[in-house]
C-alpha positions as CSV (number, residue, x, y, z in Angstrom):
1,M,95.8,-31.0,74.2
2,S,96.7,-29.6,71.3
3,A,95.0,-25.8,70.5
4,V,91.3,-26.0,68.5
5,P,92.0,-23.8,65.4
6,P,89.4,-20.8,64.8
7,P,86.4,-21.1,62.5
8,L,86.6,-20.1,59.2
9,P,84.8,-16.8,58.4
10,P,81.5,-17.5,56.3
11,P,82.5,-17.2,52.5
12,V,81.3,-13.6,51.0
13,P,79.0,-14.6,47.7
14,G,80.9,-13.1,44.8
15,A,83.8,-12.5,46.0
16,G,85.7,-15.0,43.7
17,T,87.9,-17.2,46.1
18,A,88.3,-20.3,47.5
19,V,87.6,-21.1,50.9
20,G,88.3,-24.7,52.3
21,A,88.3,-26.4,55.9
22,F,91.2,-25.4,57.5
23,G,94.2,-28.5,57.4
24,T,92.3,-30.5,55.0
25,G,93.2,-29.4,51.6
26,E,89.7,-29.0,50.3
27,A,88.1,-25.9,48.9
28,R,84.4,-25.2,47.3
29,I,84.5,-22.7,44.2
30,L,81.9,-20.1,45.1
31,E,82.5,-18.1,42.0
32,R,84.7,-18.2,39.1
33,G,84.7,-13.7,38.7
34,Y,84.5,-13.8,35.0
35,R,81.3,-11.6,33.6
36,R,80.8,-11.6,29.9
37,Y,80.8,-8.3,28.7
38,D,76.8,-7.2,27.4
39,G,77.2,-4.0,27.2
40,P,77.1,-1.7,23.8
41,R,79.2,-2.4,21.6
42,L,79.7,1.1,19.5
43,G,83.2,-0.5,17.1
44,R,86.1,2.2,16.1
45,A,83.7,4.6,15.1
46,S,83.3,6.0,18.6
47,S,86.6,5.1,19.3
48,V,88.3,7.3,17.1
49,R,85.2,10.0,18.5
50,T,86.7,9.0,21.7
51,V,90.3,9.7,20.8
52,A,89.5,13.2,19.4
53,S,88.0,14.4,21.9
54,H,90.3,13.4,24.7
55,A,92.6,15.5,22.5
56,I,91.0,18.2,21.6
57,Q,90.7,18.6,26.0
58,R,94.1,18.1,26.2
59,V,95.8,21.0,24.0
60,L,93.1,23.7,25.2
61,G,94.2,22.4,28.9
62,I,90.7,20.7,29.9
63,K,91.1,18.9,33.3
64,R,94.6,20.0,33.7
65,P,96.6,22.2,35.8
66,A,96.4,25.9,35.1
67,W,99.8,26.8,33.0
68,A,97.8,24.1,30.3
69,K,95.2,27.0,29.6
70,V,97.9,30.0,29.5
71,L,98.7,29.2,25.5
72,P,95.7,27.9,24.2
73,V,94.1,31.0,25.8
74,V,97.2,33.1,24.2
75,A,96.3,31.9,20.7
76,I,93.1,32.1,20.8
77,A,92.4,35.8,22.1
78,I,95.3,36.9,19.7
79,A,93.2,35.4,16.9
80,Y,89.7,37.4,18.1
81,I,90.7,40.6,19.2
82,P,91.4,42.2,16.1
83,A,88.0,40.8,15.0
84,I,86.2,42.5,18.0
85,V,88.2,45.8,17.3
86,F,87.7,45.8,13.9
87,V,83.5,45.2,14.6
88,G,84.0,48.0,17.3
89,I,84.9,51.0,14.2
90,V,83.1,50.0,11.9
91,A,80.2,50.2,15.1
92,L,81.4,53.5,16.9
93,T,82.3,55.4,12.5
94,P,79.5,54.2,10.8
95,N,79.4,56.8,8.5
96,D,83.0,57.5,8.4
97,P,84.8,55.9,5.3
98,T,88.2,57.0,5.7
99,V,88.2,55.0,9.2
100,Q,86.6,52.2,7.5
101,Q,88.7,51.3,4.3
102,H,91.1,50.9,7.1
103,V,89.1,47.5,8.2
104,P,90.5,44.7,5.8
105,T,88.5,42.3,4.2
106,Y,88.1,38.8,5.5
107,G,90.4,37.4,3.4
108,Q,93.0,40.1,4.8
109,Y,92.1,39.6,8.1
110,Y,94.5,36.0,8.4
111,A,97.5,38.6,8.4
112,Y,96.6,40.1,11.6
113,I,96.3,36.6,12.9
114,I,99.2,35.0,11.4
115,S,100.5,34.4,14.3
116,A,97.8,33.0,16.4
117,I,98.3,30.1,13.6
118,A,101.0,29.7,14.0
119,L,101.6,29.8,17.3
120,F,98.8,27.2,17.4
121,V,100.4,25.1,15.0
122,A,103.1,24.6,16.6
123,I,101.5,23.6,20.0
124,V,98.6,21.4,18.7
125,A,100.1,18.5,16.8
126,P,102.9,18.0,19.4
127,E,100.9,17.9,22.4
128,V,98.6,15.6,20.5
129,L,101.1,12.6,19.4
130,C,104.3,13.0,20.9
131,P,103.2,12.5,24.6
132,D,101.8,9.0,22.9
133,R,104.8,7.6,21.9
134,R,106.9,9.1,24.8
135,T,104.8,7.4,28.0
136,G,104.1,3.9,25.5
137,M,100.2,5.0,25.4
138,L,100.5,4.4,21.6
139,G,100.5,0.8,22.6
140,L,97.3,0.9,24.5
141,Y,95.4,2.6,21.7
142,L,96.5,-0.2,19.4
143,A,95.3,-2.4,21.7
144,S,91.9,-1.3,21.3
145,P,90.0,-1.5,18.1
146,L,92.4,1.2,16.9
147,S,94.2,1.1,14.0
148,R,97.2,3.0,13.5
149,D,95.2,4.7,10.9
150,T,91.9,5.2,12.6
151,Y,94.0,6.3,15.3
152,L,95.9,9.0,13.5
153,L,92.7,10.1,11.9
154,G,91.4,10.9,15.3
155,K,94.4,12.6,16.5
156,A,93.9,14.4,13.1
157,L,90.4,15.6,13.6
158,A,91.1,17.1,17.2
159,V,93.7,18.8,15.5
160,A,92.0,20.5,12.9
161,A,88.4,21.5,15.5
162,V,91.5,23.0,17.5
163,L,92.1,25.3,14.7
164,A,89.2,25.7,12.5
165,T,88.5,27.5,16.0
166,V,91.3,30.1,15.1
167,S,91.1,30.1,10.8
168,I,87.2,30.1,10.5
169,G,85.5,31.3,13.9
170,P,86.8,35.0,13.4
171,P,86.2,36.2,10.4
172,F,82.9,34.1,10.8
173,I,82.2,36.3,14.0
174,M,83.0,39.3,11.5
175,M,80.5,38.9,8.5
176,I,77.7,38.5,11.5
177,A,78.6,41.7,13.5
178,F,78.9,43.5,9.8
179,S,75.7,42.4,8.6
180,V,73.9,43.2,11.8
181,Q,75.3,45.9,11.3
182,G,74.4,47.1,7.8
183,H,77.9,46.8,6.3
184,G,77.8,43.6,5.7
185,P,77.2,41.2,2.3
186,V,74.7,42.2,0.2
187,G,71.5,40.3,0.0
188,P,70.9,36.5,0.8
189,G,72.6,35.3,-1.7
190,D,76.1,37.5,-1.2
191,L,75.4,36.7,2.9
192,V,75.8,32.3,0.8
193,L,78.9,32.9,-0.9
194,T,80.6,35.3,2.0
195,A,79.9,32.8,4.5
196,L,81.3,29.5,2.4
197,R,84.5,31.2,1.0
198,I,85.3,31.7,4.9
199,I,84.6,28.3,5.3
200,G,87.0,27.4,2.1
201,A,89.5,29.4,2.6
202,G,89.9,28.7,7.0
203,A,89.4,24.8,5.9
204,A,92.4,25.3,3.2
205,I,94.4,26.8,6.1
206,T,92.7,23.9,9.0
207,I,93.8,20.8,6.6
208,F,97.4,21.9,5.0
209,Y,98.7,23.1,8.7
210,T,96.8,20.3,10.6
211,A,98.7,17.9,7.5
212,M,102.3,19.2,8.1
213,S,102.3,20.4,12.3
214,L,101.1,15.9,12.5
215,G,103.5,15.7,9.7
216,I,106.4,16.7,11.7
217,S,105.9,15.9,14.9
218,S,105.8,12.3,13.4
219,L,109.6,12.2,13.6
220,T,109.9,12.9,17.2
221,D,108.7,11.9,20.5
222,R,109.5,15.3,22.0
223,K,107.3,18.1,22.3
224,A,110.1,20.5,22.5
225,F,111.6,19.9,19.0
226,A,108.3,18.8,17.4
227,S,107.8,22.6,17.9
228,A,111.2,23.8,17.3
229,G,110.4,21.6,13.5
230,I,107.8,22.8,12.8
231,I,108.7,26.8,13.5
232,L,111.7,26.1,11.8
233,A,109.6,25.0,8.8
234,L,107.8,28.0,8.9
235,L,110.5,30.4,9.1
236,V,112.9,28.7,7.1
237,T,110.8,28.1,4.0
238,A,109.8,32.1,4.5
239,A,113.0,33.0,4.4
240,V,114.4,30.4,1.3
241,S,111.3,31.6,-0.7
242,G,111.4,35.2,-0.3
243,A,115.6,35.4,-1.0
244,L,114.4,33.5,-4.4
245,Q,111.3,35.5,-5.3
246,A,114.1,38.7,-5.0
247,N,116.1,37.2,-7.9
248,G,113.1,35.6,-9.9
249,S,109.9,34.4,-10.4
250,P,106.8,34.9,-7.4
251,A,105.8,31.6,-8.3
252,Y,108.7,30.4,-5.2
253,E,105.9,31.2,-3.0
254,L,104.5,28.4,-3.4
255,L,107.7,27.0,-1.3
256,N,106.6,29.1,1.0
257,L,105.1,27.0,4.3
258,F,104.4,30.1,6.6
259,H,102.5,32.0,3.9
260,L,101.3,30.0,1.5
261,P,98.1,28.8,3.2
262,F,97.3,32.2,3.3
263,D,97.5,33.3,-0.4
264,L,95.4,30.8,-1.0
265,A,92.9,32.4,1.7
266,V,93.1,35.9,-0.1
267,A,92.7,34.6,-3.5
268,I,90.0,32.7,-2.0
269,H,88.4,35.4,-1.1
270,G,88.7,38.0,-4.5
271,G,91.2,36.4,-6.5
272,P,94.3,39.1,-7.2
273,S,92.6,42.3,-6.8
274,S,92.4,41.5,-3.0
275,G,96.3,41.4,-2.7
276,A,96.9,38.0,-3.4
277,R,100.5,36.9,-4.5
278,L,99.2,33.9,-6.4
279,S,96.1,32.9,-8.0
280,V,93.4,30.8,-7.0
281,L,94.4,27.4,-9.4
282,A,98.2,27.9,-8.6
283,A,97.6,28.6,-4.6
284,S,95.2,25.0,-3.9
285,G,97.6,23.4,-6.1
286,A,100.3,23.7,-4.3
287,T,98.4,23.4,-0.8
288,L,97.3,20.1,-2.1
289,V,100.8,18.7,-3.0
290,W,102.0,19.6,0.2
291,T,98.9,18.3,2.5
292,L,99.5,15.1,1.1
293,L,103.3,15.0,1.2
294,F,102.9,15.8,5.6
295,A,100.0,13.3,5.3
296,A,102.3,10.3,3.6
297,V,104.7,11.4,6.2
298,A,103.0,10.9,8.8
299,R,101.2,7.9,7.7
300,F,104.5,6.1,6.9
301,R,106.0,7.4,10.0
302,Y,103.5,5.3,11.9
303,A,102.9,2.3,9.6
304,H,106.9,1.5,10.7
305,L,106.6,2.2,14.5
306,Q,107.8,-0.4,16.5
307,V,104.7,-0.3,19.3
308,T,104.8,-3.1,22.2
309,R,101.4,-3.7,23.1
């Protein structure tokens, strides 16, 4: 006598499986398991914001191991500590002009944080761009509503947001603290003008170095190579510009990628009398040309990049 097969388990609603009688070859489809998406469709703008938000978190080491937070914290500290020190000097010596004359103007302050900005420039864009190409995540991004241009836009917004924290934040804090202590801009008009100059100078530095770092980082998928390329570009152009200026016109400063945006910032805050080596017109024109050149490099590179989706 043959053994009686055990009974089949009862079907589970929503399991999306086919259940049939044992040995008969027949089956019943309980559920196809397909659901049409009926949630909100936020479009490309939301995708760009999401890419920018995730890139900012990655750069700052948020939701990452402790070692990933070291460089961002150090760079931010280098940028803000001088501002805190100068505010303290003014607070402790309110009536001592001899001491306060050594406090820099808002434009001259960038000389104290140039290393912090250079450090951020060297680590931010490589951290934002290179891993996506190296790990193949770029193909997944482009399989979404993002195009190559909107992908780059999201990454550029992330880099600019991070750089703005060290290029706009410290002088702005100085202005507010000096105003509270009675040593800041005089009157509402002067306060608004100073704030606009701080924002304009910081934005010029941010946009320039965002384009530069993205342009260089687009040429390789290795973060170390991209960071080294950015540092070399800053140092080599500074050295070449200095050598040419020793035997020629100060206009060679326009080739100096290290100092050019800072010269523009100083000029915005007060012109040649504040220590700027270039006029606002010359510095802004050269900054714009370099910015467009680096942006074109990044866009050309991604437009012709082979991506497997």
